[in-house]
N, C-alpha and C positions, 0 to 999 in steps of 0.2 A: 703459539700457532708456528708453524714453519711458514716462509715468504710462498712457498709453492701454494700451500693451501688457501692462504686468503687470497692470490691470483687468483686460484682456479676456482672461489666459489665467487669471486666478484663476476669472472667469467662466467659461470654456471645463470647468477642470476639475471645478469645481463642476456645473454641468450635466451633465457626463458621469458625473459618481459617481450623481448621484439618480438620473438617468434611467435607467441600467444596472440599479441598484438596484430601482427602482419597478418595473420592466417583468419583473425578477429573481421580484418577490414572485409576479406572476401566472404566470412560467414555472414557479415551485416547485411551487404548487398544483397548475398544468395537470399538469405529471409526476407529482406524488403520486396524482393521480386516474386518472392513464394517458389522459389527455387530449393528442391530436396536436398540436404547435406547428410551425406553417409556418416562420415568421419570428420571430427577434427581432433588432430593428433598432434600433440608435441614429441619432436623426433617421428624418426621413422621405425615402421612396425613391421619391417621383412621377416616373416615368419612367423616372428611372436612379439609379442608386447609387454610391459612390465604393468602396465596398469590400463582397466577399461571398464567403463560404467555397462559394458554388456556381461560382465566377468558376471558368473552366477554367486559370489560372497557378498558381490556391491548388491547386486538384483535383490538379495535376501534382506541384507541390511537395512539397505535403502529404499524398499520399494515406491513411494512416493515420487521416487527421484527420478525413476525410468524413464526414458525417450526412446519409444518405438521408432523416429526416424532416424536421430543423429548418436552414434557412439564416440564418447568421448573419451579419450585414453592419452597412455604417454610410450612413447616407443623406446627401443633399445639404442640407434643407432641416432648419434647427438651430430648430424649435419643439417638439420633443420626443423621442417614441421609442415603439414600438407592439413588441408580440409576438401576431402573426396567429394566431389561435387555430381550430382546424378547427369548422365547425358553430356560429359565431355573426356575427351582422350587427355588425363593427367599422369601422375608420376605413377598411379595405382597401373595404367595398361591396362585397364578392365574394358576388352575389348568386345564380350560377349555380350554386355549391356546395351552398346552399340548396334547389334545387331537386330537389337527387338524395336519395334514398333515404338516412334516416340511417343512420351508421354507428357501431358500438359506442365507439370512440373519439374521437368527438364531443363538442363540449361541449352541446350540445343532447338530447344522449342519457343527460346523468348527472343525479342526483338534484337536486333545487333547493339543498340544504346545501354541496356540492360548488361548484354554479356560483356559489353565495354566497363561499365561500371563495378562489374563482379570481379572481374581479372585485374584492374587497376586499384582496388581496392586497398589490398595489401601495400603497395607503393605509395599511396594516399596516406594511410596510416602513418606508415614509419617518416614520413616526410613531415607531418603535423606534428607528430611525438616529438620528433629532433626540433623543431621549432615550440613548441611549447614547453619542453627540458631545460633549453636557452633561457628563456623567456624567465623561468621559475629561477634558476641559476642566477641570473641576474636580481633579481627581486628577492631571494633569501642572501645572497652573499655580494650582490654589488658587483664591481668589475674593477681590476686591479690594473695601471698600465704605468709602464715606462718608458715616458717622451724617450724618442731619440736624443734631443738635445739634453738630456738631464744626463746622458752617458758620458759622465767627463771622462774618463780614462779609454774611450773610444774601442776600437778594435784592431784585431790582427787579422794577418792576410796572409794568404799561398801564393804560391808562384803564379799560379792560372790570374788569382783576381791584379797583382802586381802588375801583369803582363797587359793587363785591361786599364792599367791608371790607378788602381787603390794604392793607397800607401798605409803603411802602419798608424796606427792613433787614429784614421778618418771615420768620421759618423756619420755615415747615410742618412739623410733626413729627407730627400726628395726622390721618388722615381716619376718621369716624364713629367715633370714641373708639378707634380702634386705630394704634398707634404705627405709621412711615413708617419703615423701615428704613434706608434710604438714599437717595441723590442718584442717581438714574437717570429715563429717558424714561417709566417706568412712573408717575411720579411724575404727570406730567397727566391721562393717563388716569384714577388716581384723584380728583382734585381733581374730573376734570370728572363723573365720578358720586357724588361724594360728596354726603350730605343736610348735613355738617358738618365744618368743617376748623379745625383748633386750629393757631395759630400762637404763636411764641415771640416776643414783643416787650416789649422792655426789661427782659429776664430774667423775665419773667411770661406764664402762659399763656392765650390770648384764642379763644375759640369763636367761628366764624363759621357764620352758615346761609348755603348756599347754595341758589338756586334749585330748585324741587318737580321741573323737567322737566330739571334737570342742566345742562350747560354742552357747548358742541359744540368735541370737542376739535381739528378741524380747524382751528377758528377760533381756538382758543388757539396753534396751532403756526404758523399762517399770518401772523397779524397782525404787523407791526412797527412798535416790540417787541413781543416776544411778551409773551404773559399773564404769566409770570415766567420770569425770568434770572439763574442763579446772578451773585452780582456778584464779580468778578477787577478786581484794580488796571488801571488803563489803563498798563502796563508793557509793551514792546517784545522781543519773544523772539528775533528776529531781524529785519534789514533787507536786502531785495531789491537786488543792483546795482544801479547807474544807474536805479532808481525813484527818485520824487519826495522821499522821505524819503531816501533817500540821498544827493542832490542836497542837499538842506539841513542837512546833517551829523549827522543823527541817526545814533543805532549802538545795538546790542546791549543792552538792558537800561534803556534812555532811558524815561522817564516822561512821557506826553503829559498837559498841564497844563489847556489850554484851546484851544476851536475857536473862532477867529470872535468872540472875547471872550466866551465861554459854558464855565465851568469844568469840568471834566473831571475825574472820580477814578475811575468805572470805565469798564468797555469798555461798557458800557450804556450810559453817559450819551456817549460817542462815536457807538453806534450811532443814540439818539436825533435828534441834530444831524445826523447824515448822512440818516437818514433822511425829516426834513424836505426835505433839500435834494433828495431823492430824489421826494417828492410835487409837487414844484415842476415837476421834470422831467418828471414822469408827465401831470402837468397838461396842459404844451403850453409853451413859451417859446420865443423868438427863438434865433437862433443866437448871438447877442451875449450875451443873457444866460444860453446856456448854456455859452459860453466861460467867462462872469464866475465861473458857481459852479464851475467845476474848479478854481478860486484858493482856498487854505486858509490862514488867517495862523493859525499853528500854535503854541503855547508848549511846549515840552520841556524836559527836564531829563536829558541823559546820563549814565550812572552813574559815569564819571569826572568830575562836575564839579558843584559847588555853585552855580552860577549859572546861571538859565535861560536858554534861547536861544528868540529869535523869527525866525520863518519864514516866507515867502509859497509855499505849495507848489502847482504849477500839478499836478493829477492828470492821470493817462491818460485815454483815450478812456472808459473802463470805471469812471472815478472812484475810481479805486484808490489807496491809499497807498504802497503798497508795502511793507507790514509783514507780519509774525507775529506773534500775540498769544500773550499768558502765558495758558497754558491751566490750566483751573482745578484740572484730576489735577496738574500740577504745584506751583501756587500752595499745593494744601491735601495736598500728597504726605506729610507728616507726619502727617496727620489722617485717612489713611485707617485703617483697620483691616482687617488680609490674616488668612486663614484657611486654612489647609492640610489637603488631605484624604488620608486613605488608603484604599486600592483599596476597600474593602468599605464603607466610608463615603459614598464617593461615589457610588456606585449610587443609593440612596435619595434625595440632595440632588440629583442630576442629572436624577432622574424628576419630582422637585417642581418643579426648575426649569423643566423642559420643559412640565409640564403648566399652571405660571403663565402662560408665551408662549404655548402653546396657547390657552388661556381668554382672555386679553388679543388676541389676534390675532383670536377669535372675535366676540369683542366689538367690535373696532373694524367690521369686515364691514360694520355697518350703515351705514355715511360711505362705500360705495362706491355707493350708490343715491343719493346727493345730487348735486348740481351740481359741489359741491369735491370732493367722492369721486369724482366721474369724470375730473374736470380731474387729481387727484392717480395714476389709473392710467398705469404705465408700461410697458416693453418691456425690451430689453436694456439700453439705455443709462442706464435709471433703475437696474436691477438690480446692473448694472455697479458704478455709484459707489455702493452699498453698501460696496466692498470698497476698504481705503487705498491711497492711492497708491504703497506699498514691500509688500515681502510680510514679511505677518507671520502667520506660522500661527495663532497663537492669536485673530486676528480673522478668517483666513480660515476656522477651522474654527467659530465662533460662529454668521457668517453662514450659512455652509451648513447647518447645523442647523435656523437661523430657516426656510432658504428650503425646505429638506426639509418643514417644520410646515406652510408655505404651501401647498406642492404636495399633502401630504395632505388639508389643508381644501377646496383648490379643488377636487382630484378626487372628494372625498366629496359635492359637490353634487349633487342630483338634477337635473342637465343632460344631457339625451341627446347621447351622444357622448364622455361623460366615465363613468370607472367608477360615481360616484355616479345616473348615469343607468342603467344595467345593473343596478346593485344596486334600484333604486325600482322597476323594471319586475319584477324577482324577486319582489319582496314583493309586490308584486298580485299576484303568479301564484302565491303562496303563500297568500293570502287568498283569491282568487277560485277558485283550484286549475283556472287554467286559461290558459296564455301567452296574452300578446298576438301579434297575427298576424304573419307574416313581413313582409306590406306595411307594417302599420303601425308596425312596428321599422325597417324601412329608409327610410319618411316622417322619424321619430322622428332618424333619425342625419344625413340631412340637414338638418333643423331644427337640430339640436344643431351641426353643423360650421357653420352659418351662422351662428349665434350667436358659436362660438369665433373666429372670422373677423372679425366686427364687433368684437369687443373687441380682439383682435391689432392690427385697423386703429386701433381708438384709443388704443390704448398707444403705439403707433409714430407715430400723429398727437401725443400729447401728448409725445414725446421729443425727437421734431421740433423743437416749439414753442418746448421749454425750450434745445433747443440753438442756433436761431437768434434767440431773443430773450431 
């Protein structure tokens, strides 16, 4: 099975699970407060649907499963899902119903606290689901942490980091006086928001003062080379058949020693050399120069040879060498600390991990409103690429939990058309003791849907740019 379909199936399963449970939160509280739910759909069913329990063939085959109140189904537009709750203006924009006299089983007939719980139900389920998944991950697989002080070869830093006082080989061990637990992506966020960072340099601790206004984390991640990168020896993990490296005689376990006469010790050194070539290409060059830049003089030593080899490698059109690298997780395998969790121990640990993930994501939302943040917004392609190229249940559940948190946060934003927009208007009603007019709610729904469609268009455009370029 191709990588595309493996990632696609993971994405579909993840979205199907999260959408059904999110809408199930609205459904649960609606039923609890005896509010009529007319539809419960996974995906949107504009004009037509793929499946419905009101279809004639279904009612004939399963007459006992017929539900005269709620229609369950699957739409054809995979942008979410919905429950159509009687007596409210939602995605269906069913304004005709709102012109009829208020019925006791309608949303608008219920007290504010019940309507509030109905609207917050989906977000609540998403957040609780994420905490539950994190807890079960810890219970099933435990946790593996690479303590910063166990990273004996340190990190490499770019020019931006060096201007702030970092030096190649430094190991960040504290942020604002608190120990960094281990190496993970959150270290970038911690440093970007820190006032001081303490590094281990030559066996002693050195404290560096960070800018008062912090550091832009997106720039830290997008710069080539990045702000900091863990040092891993330039050892080859595998060689792709018929690649430039394979034709040169490079084999698994080989060590790259130099590129075009420049010494290479870490993969970071390799990236910097290749990055400079990429800069020349990006600046524009002739076809002759482009072809010339694809020729690399590489000095390497295979694992079974004591004598280095030198070869001129002609890279492919994407300037790829044709090797996979030694991963830091394999290089530092013995340095990881594993912790197993009992069932009851995993619950508070999972809640703590989920809460930290939520705080980190909320903190990162400020970047969405910057130019770089807007460019990083993605849709199905971007989200699908979060999943690994092979099916791994541990990775699947961890990514699903993270996406569940994203859905919870995005849906609670006070934007008309989202749950947060309805909640905001309910809070306004509670304060003013007067509900917004139906005409206002209808217009707000249109504005919210226009904003969401514009955001989706931006995300699809960014995905297309990444795919094409």
